[in-house]
C-alpha positions as a printed NumPy array, in Angstrom:
array([[  0.   ,   0.   ,   0.   ],
       [  1.394,   3.408,  -0.991],
       [  1.109,   6.192,   1.573],
       [ -0.785,   9.28 ,   0.438],
       [  1.209,  12.475,   0.238],
       [ -0.664,  15.646,   1.119],
       [  0.657,  18.856,  -0.364],
       [ -1.618,  21.209,   1.586],
       [ -1.558,  21.735,   5.345],
       [ -3.703,  24.175,   7.316],
       [ -3.875,  25.198,  10.976],
       [ -6.879,  24.164,  13.019],
       [ -9.188,  26.701,  14.612],
       [-12.31 ,  26.731,  16.746],
       [-14.415,  27.32 ,  13.616],
       [-15.675,  24.468,  11.398],
       [-13.132,  23.529,   8.749],
       [-14.15 ,  24.424,   5.212],
       [-12.726,  23.486,   1.839],
       [-10.268,  26.135,   0.628],
       [-11.347,  25.424,  -2.966],
       [-15.148,  25.562,  -2.831],
       [-16.031,  26.649,   0.733],
       [-18.102,  23.637,   1.814],
       [-17.726,  22.267,   5.324],
       [-15.32 ,  19.325,   5.185],
       [-15.487,  15.816,   6.593],
       [-12.768,  14.31 ,   8.778],
       [-11.619,  11.13 ,   7.055],
       [ -8.783,  10.375,   9.491],
       [ -8.416,  11.722,  13.022],
       [ -4.931,  11.339,  14.442],
       [ -5.201,  14.293,  16.83 ],
       [ -4.74 ,  11.966,  19.805],
       [ -1.337,  10.731,  18.525],
       [  2.079,  12.405,  18.408],
       [  1.376,  13.645,  14.873],
       [ -1.602,  15.759,  16.083],
       [ -3.246,  15.877,  12.624],
       [ -6.615,  15.372,  11.002],
       [ -7.134,  14.612,   7.328],
       [-10.129,  16.407,   5.843],
       [-11.958,  15.897,   2.549],
       [-14.519,  18.025,   0.756],
       [-17.82 ,  16.097,   0.453],
       [-18.594,  17.622,  -2.963],
       [-17.923,  14.897,  -5.545],
       [-16.868,  17.451,  -8.145],
       [-14.245,  18.856,  -5.728],
       [-13.126,  16.11 ,  -3.297],
       [-10.093,  18.152,  -2.158],
       [ -8.123,  16.469,   0.644],
       [ -5.786,  18.258,   3.04 ],
       [ -4.169,  18.016,   6.464],
       [ -5.249,  20.122,   9.438],
       [ -2.778,  20.451,  12.294],
       [ -2.516,  22.265,  15.61 ],
       [  0.047,  25.042,  15.923],
       [  2.265,  23.04 ,  18.277],
       [  5.907,  23.953,  18.627]])
């Protein structure tokens, strides 16, 4: 199985996450916020868009 490479990463906020391409509210397809990586992978539910991206906390 080939790992997916995500080229877009965004910071999380207290607002619902929306697709940066079309503006629809996204769906979390993988929640790894409880692990060391502290990320969530989001996908736009619009079948004509389907944009996937990583959302991360601003942890330094």
